[in-house]
Wavefront OBJ file of the C-alpha trace (Angstrom):
o trace
v 242.076 -82.720 128.480
v 240.547 -79.639 129.990
v 238.632 -79.271 126.752
v 236.972 -82.729 127.377
v 236.080 -81.840 130.755
v 234.716 -78.634 129.642
v 232.167 -80.543 126.971
v 231.445 -83.030 129.875
v 230.501 -80.086 132.065
v 228.310 -78.137 129.484
v 226.758 -81.463 128.605
v 225.603 -82.380 132.346
v 224.183 -78.939 132.813
v 222.183 -79.292 129.644
v 220.809 -82.569 130.773
v 220.016 -80.788 134.024
v 218.597 -78.018 132.409
v 216.262 -80.261 130.133
v 215.385 -82.389 133.308
v 214.250 -78.990 135.193
v 212.533 -77.948 131.963
v 210.364 -81.383 131.730
v 209.309 -80.906 135.645
v 208.465 -77.328 135.501
v 206.366 -78.104 132.299
v 204.782 -81.319 133.846
v 203.926 -79.114 137.143
v 202.676 -76.314 134.732
v 200.494 -79.182 132.907
v 199.273 -80.274 136.215
v 198.555 -77.113 137.470
v 196.464 -75.948 134.502
v 194.252 -79.233 134.412
v 193.667 -78.697 138.129
v 192.891 -74.761 137.547
v 190.541 -76.134 135.015
v 188.611 -78.262 137.113
v 185.276 -76.746 138.364
v 183.430 -79.149 140.788
v 183.388 -82.532 141.548
v 180.364 -84.690 141.074
v 178.673 -88.109 142.332
v 176.910 -89.842 139.473
v 174.769 -93.069 139.557
v 173.873 -94.958 137.030
v 170.032 -94.884 137.855
v 168.818 -92.532 140.527
v 170.098 -92.396 143.972
v 167.035 -94.525 145.320
v 167.372 -98.085 145.663
v 165.741 -101.286 147.299
v 167.133 -102.838 150.441
v 169.660 -105.353 149.661
v 170.369 -103.970 146.398
v 173.586 -102.034 145.203
v 174.423 -99.324 143.400
v 177.491 -98.128 141.648
v 178.811 -94.482 141.972
v 181.357 -92.554 139.834
v 183.089 -89.429 140.652
v 183.263 -87.132 137.768
v 185.169 -84.054 137.234
v 183.770 -80.803 135.447
v 186.222 -79.260 133.198
v 183.717 -76.678 131.805
v 183.497 -77.929 128.269
v 183.875 -81.951 129.073
v 183.707 -83.887 131.985
v 185.841 -86.920 133.029
v 185.906 -89.520 135.426
v 188.316 -88.615 138.478
v 190.002 -91.215 140.991
v 188.605 -90.235 144.401
v 188.609 -91.176 147.803
v 185.125 -92.719 149.205
v 183.768 -92.459 152.492
v 180.361 -93.006 154.037
v 179.367 -89.820 156.215
v 176.043 -91.170 157.693
v 174.358 -94.257 157.513
v 176.868 -97.184 158.439
v 173.691 -99.201 159.900
v 172.070 -99.360 156.279
v 175.202 -100.770 154.267
v 178.524 -100.207 153.268
v 181.141 -99.652 150.615
v 182.193 -102.647 148.639
v 186.043 -103.524 148.254
v 188.551 -100.824 148.206
v 187.258 -97.408 147.543
v 190.344 -95.290 147.677
v 191.757 -93.208 144.498
v 189.321 -95.131 142.268
v 186.806 -93.617 139.945
v 183.906 -95.817 140.896
v 182.816 -97.486 144.151
v 179.527 -99.509 144.823
v 177.468 -99.348 147.609
v 175.746 -102.478 148.915
v 172.458 -101.888 151.593
v 171.433 -104.475 153.626
v 167.982 -105.569 154.570
v 167.170 -102.209 156.375
v 165.463 -99.081 154.764
v 166.791 -95.461 155.473
v 169.380 -92.660 154.029
v 172.953 -92.884 153.503
v 175.365 -90.199 152.901
v 178.269 -90.944 150.671
v 181.194 -88.432 150.051
v 183.654 -88.604 147.401
v 187.030 -86.300 147.403
v 189.609 -85.670 144.868
v 192.110 -82.801 143.883
v 190.959 -80.685 146.546
v 187.438 -80.795 145.512
v 184.650 -83.189 147.060
v 180.876 -83.941 146.702
v 178.199 -85.668 148.652
v 175.012 -87.704 147.791
v 172.276 -89.218 149.565
v 171.117 -92.715 148.713
v 167.772 -93.236 150.030
v 167.110 -97.142 150.727
v 163.321 -97.974 150.385
v 162.199 -100.092 153.394
v 161.106 -103.883 152.433
v 157.260 -103.993 152.282
v 155.503 -106.578 153.918
v 154.674 -109.353 151.147
v 151.169 -108.996 149.959
v 149.566 -112.380 150.089
v 148.864 -113.973 146.418
v 147.078 -116.963 145.401
v 149.057 -118.941 143.316
v 146.990 -120.056 140.518
v 149.460 -122.673 139.803
v 149.895 -126.376 140.801
v 153.976 -125.947 141.368
v 155.464 -123.283 143.503
v 156.448 -119.916 142.188
v 159.550 -117.928 144.070
v 158.367 -115.158 146.689
v 160.432 -112.502 144.562
v 158.628 -113.007 141.504
v 155.013 -113.793 142.875
v 153.316 -110.509 142.435
v 154.855 -110.282 138.534
v 153.994 -113.627 137.700
v 150.414 -113.295 139.275
v 149.914 -110.100 137.753
v 151.113 -110.950 134.270
v 149.003 -114.178 134.210
v 145.603 -112.221 135.424
v 146.169 -109.729 132.346
v 146.854 -112.946 129.742
v 150.372 -111.854 129.089
v 152.064 -115.105 130.482
v 150.371 -118.465 130.542
v 151.166 -121.896 132.149
v 151.680 -125.127 130.735
v 148.835 -127.336 130.140
v 149.535 -129.685 133.176
v 148.818 -126.339 135.216
v 152.537 -125.735 136.056
v 154.059 -122.364 135.352
v 158.082 -123.554 135.552
v 159.290 -120.848 137.009
v 162.646 -122.129 136.844
v 162.542 -123.272 133.063
v 164.517 -121.698 130.349
v 162.993 -119.145 128.435
v 163.099 -119.316 124.500
v 163.201 -116.792 121.864
v 159.658 -117.470 120.691
v 158.276 -117.080 124.493
v 160.287 -113.768 124.736
v 159.038 -112.027 121.890
v 155.481 -113.264 122.562
v 155.435 -111.991 126.058
v 157.126 -108.751 125.305
v 154.262 -108.351 122.328
v 151.612 -109.272 124.858
v 153.131 -106.469 127.236
v 152.946 -103.866 124.679
v 149.692 -104.544 123.333
v 148.114 -104.455 127.080
v 149.682 -101.143 127.369
v 148.196 -99.936 124.148
v 151.506 -98.757 122.303
v 151.367 -101.053 119.251
v 148.720 -102.388 117.063
v 148.294 -105.966 115.259
v 149.725 -106.088 111.876
v 148.430 -107.931 109.065
v 151.384 -109.346 107.357
v 152.705 -112.582 105.480
v 154.681 -115.078 106.769
v 158.075 -113.352 108.060
v 159.925 -116.565 109.450
v 160.130 -119.726 107.609
v 160.257 -121.830 111.131
v 156.915 -119.847 112.423
v 153.837 -120.831 110.371
v 150.383 -119.340 110.594
v 148.881 -120.806 113.521
v 152.024 -120.944 115.673
v 151.730 -119.171 119.028
v 154.538 -116.810 118.223
v 153.466 -115.826 114.882
v 151.566 -112.245 115.639
v 154.490 -111.316 117.632
v 157.255 -112.685 115.113
v 155.237 -110.732 112.360
v 154.912 -107.324 114.517
v 158.614 -107.500 115.343
v 160.056 -108.554 112.116
v 158.201 -105.639 110.299
v 159.184 -103.084 112.999
v 162.790 -104.004 112.640
v 163.097 -105.157 116.266
v 164.453 -108.671 115.353
v 166.873 -109.533 112.576
v 165.791 -109.904 108.931
v 166.752 -113.688 108.647
v 164.803 -116.245 107.310
v 164.507 -118.384 110.837
v 163.964 -116.973 114.375
v 164.768 -120.370 115.940
v 161.742 -119.769 118.728
v 162.721 -123.160 120.532
v 166.359 -122.218 121.236
v 166.769 -120.725 124.830
v 167.273 -116.889 125.104
v 170.177 -115.150 127.003
v 170.191 -112.493 129.596
v 172.176 -110.505 127.105
v 169.912 -111.243 124.247
v 167.002 -110.013 126.513
v 168.641 -106.781 127.424
v 169.373 -106.131 123.717
v 165.834 -106.647 122.579
v 164.692 -104.153 125.268
v 166.843 -101.602 124.402
v 166.233 -101.663 120.745
v 162.407 -101.766 121.206
v 161.792 -99.309 124.165
v 165.338 -98.067 125.208
v 165.473 -94.868 123.279
v 161.774 -93.818 124.080
v 162.049 -94.434 127.769
v 165.342 -92.801 128.124
v 163.862 -89.787 126.438
v 160.810 -89.603 128.725
v 163.326 -89.447 131.795
v 165.481 -86.750 129.950
v 168.433 -88.997 129.750
v 171.040 -89.104 127.208
v 172.745 -92.368 126.056
v 176.104 -90.458 125.726
v 176.011 -89.704 129.189
v 175.550 -93.278 130.287
v 178.161 -94.621 128.113
v 180.361 -91.994 129.496
v 180.194 -93.321 133.105
v 182.109 -96.502 131.869
v 181.602 -100.052 133.256
v 178.852 -101.013 135.438
v 178.368 -104.839 135.622
v 181.914 -106.453 136.566
v 181.464 -109.353 133.806
v 180.413 -106.772 131.202
v 183.354 -104.741 130.096
v 182.986 -101.862 128.094
v 184.165 -103.485 124.750
v 181.587 -106.064 125.413
v 178.940 -106.435 122.458
v 176.117 -105.978 125.344
v 177.417 -103.329 127.312
v 175.348 -100.405 126.000
v 172.057 -102.915 126.127
v 172.758 -103.788 129.583
v 173.629 -100.116 130.853
v 170.305 -98.875 129.486
v 168.311 -102.042 130.807
v 170.053 -101.181 134.505
v 169.385 -97.410 133.997
v 165.842 -97.971 133.234
v 165.784 -100.627 135.899
v 164.280 -103.260 133.912
v 167.259 -105.586 134.482
v 168.823 -104.949 137.629
v 171.896 -107.897 137.558
v 172.995 -109.961 140.722
v 173.740 -109.006 144.187
v 177.578 -109.504 143.123
v 177.284 -106.864 140.762
v 177.395 -109.296 138.015
v 174.883 -109.492 134.914
v 175.125 -112.839 133.573
v 175.048 -111.866 129.944
v 175.590 -115.467 128.753
v 173.122 -117.110 131.333
v 169.616 -118.410 130.054
v 166.685 -116.246 131.161
v 164.265 -118.340 132.853
v 160.487 -117.779 133.090
v 160.140 -115.973 136.539
v 163.064 -113.641 135.766
v 160.932 -112.819 132.252
v 158.055 -112.060 134.257
v 159.755 -109.701 136.506
v 161.099 -107.772 133.689
v 158.200 -107.305 132.028
v 156.165 -106.268 134.989
v 158.735 -103.728 135.672
v 158.379 -102.650 131.821
v 154.736 -102.097 132.495
v 155.486 -99.943 135.351
v 158.048 -97.543 133.122
v 155.753 -97.401 130.215
v 153.091 -96.149 132.630
v 155.076 -93.842 134.248
v 156.317 -92.341 131.100
v 153.027 -91.924 129.853
v 154.057 -93.520 126.281
v 151.499 -93.553 123.823
v 152.512 -95.567 121.052
v 156.024 -97.164 119.664
l 1 2 3 4 5 6 7 8 9 10 11 12 13 14 15 16 17 18 19 20 21 22 23 24 25 26 27 28 29 30 31 32 33 34 35 36 37 38 39 40 41 42 43 44 45 46 47 48 49 50 51 52 53 54 55 56 57 58 59 60 61 62 63 64 65 66 67 68 69 70 71 72 73 74 75 76 77 78 79 80 81 82 83 84 85 86 87 88 89 90 91 92 93 94 95 96 97 98 99 100 101 102 103 104 105 106 107 108 109 110 111 112 113 114 115 116 117 118 119 120 121 122 123 124 125 126 127 128 129 130 131 132 133 134 135 136 137 138 139 140 141 142 143 144 145 146 147 148 149 150 151 152 153 154 155 156 157 158 159 160 161 162 163 164 165 166 167 168 169 170 171 172 173 174 175 176 177 178 179 180 181 182 183 184 185 186 187 188 189 190 191 192 193 194 195 196 197 198 199 200 201 202 203 204 205 206 207 208 209 210 211 212 213 214 215 216 217 218 219 220 221 222 223 224 225 226 227 228 229 230 231 232 233 234 235 236 237 238 239 240 241 242 243 244 245 246 247 248 249 250 251 252 253 254 255 256 257 258 259 260 261 262 263 264 265 266 267 268 269 270 271 272 273 274 275 276 277 278 279 280 281 282 283 284 285 286 287 288 289 290 291 292 293 294 295 296 297 298 299 300 301 302 303 304 305 306 307 308 309 310 311 312 313 314 315 316 317 318 319 320 321 322 323 324 325 326 327 328 329
């Protein structure tokens, strides 16, 4: 009996010892991890300047000398509460979204984690009084797309229908997308017209999209298929993909941005997970401010692009190409 009691006592002491050792090991591992943390930095998916009524997703990143990882941080607004607010619960989370209101000003955001903190100032551009534009079309165009539509129409990049309408809310087709894209790049003098044979069975010579389809196919910007299906509506995700394929790399390089660092920041839009086919494309389009998403932080990947949105995207693209001083593709 005494022998059994002795063995039981020894077993219990062994279990206690193992438990203590595990606790010590866990403490040591945690302490070593924290000791390796050098600083905390707030990162944004673009820059820290946004328009009024726009939001920006912020991520807390820990610098461990040889690598960086997102950290669960507590987020607070230090200054500028009159200009917007943090959205949702921003306690012990890696990312937090700031939503601005209709005013312009500066907001200071603070993130704290593991005894470190960082503060960043978000500059909100004040809304500018709208410049009156003479609508050249017989139908109405939305105020937010007025300047892009009129400007691109004046440059002969976009055109209306034969009956004088623009059709701002009409679906954009695949043929129209590459045609507007092609005309934009030609207007910016970054591509030349290619003399090439028929590339797609459904886009014969004389088709309005022929030159665009020829150029994009030969550059490898569109798929090497026998048909393009020019009359099919194009989605927002497909548009982001084409933008990234054609100009994403060169514009990121012009701004000294790395694709890897953009991807490392994780999910940007609430409806585009990291596993999505369009994650990289939408992240690049957002970073380069060509496609900004919706006020509720969704992107609408599978929604059809309309003609007003298309004009806005390529108006922004022209600005990006001009600022990057891009000479050729």
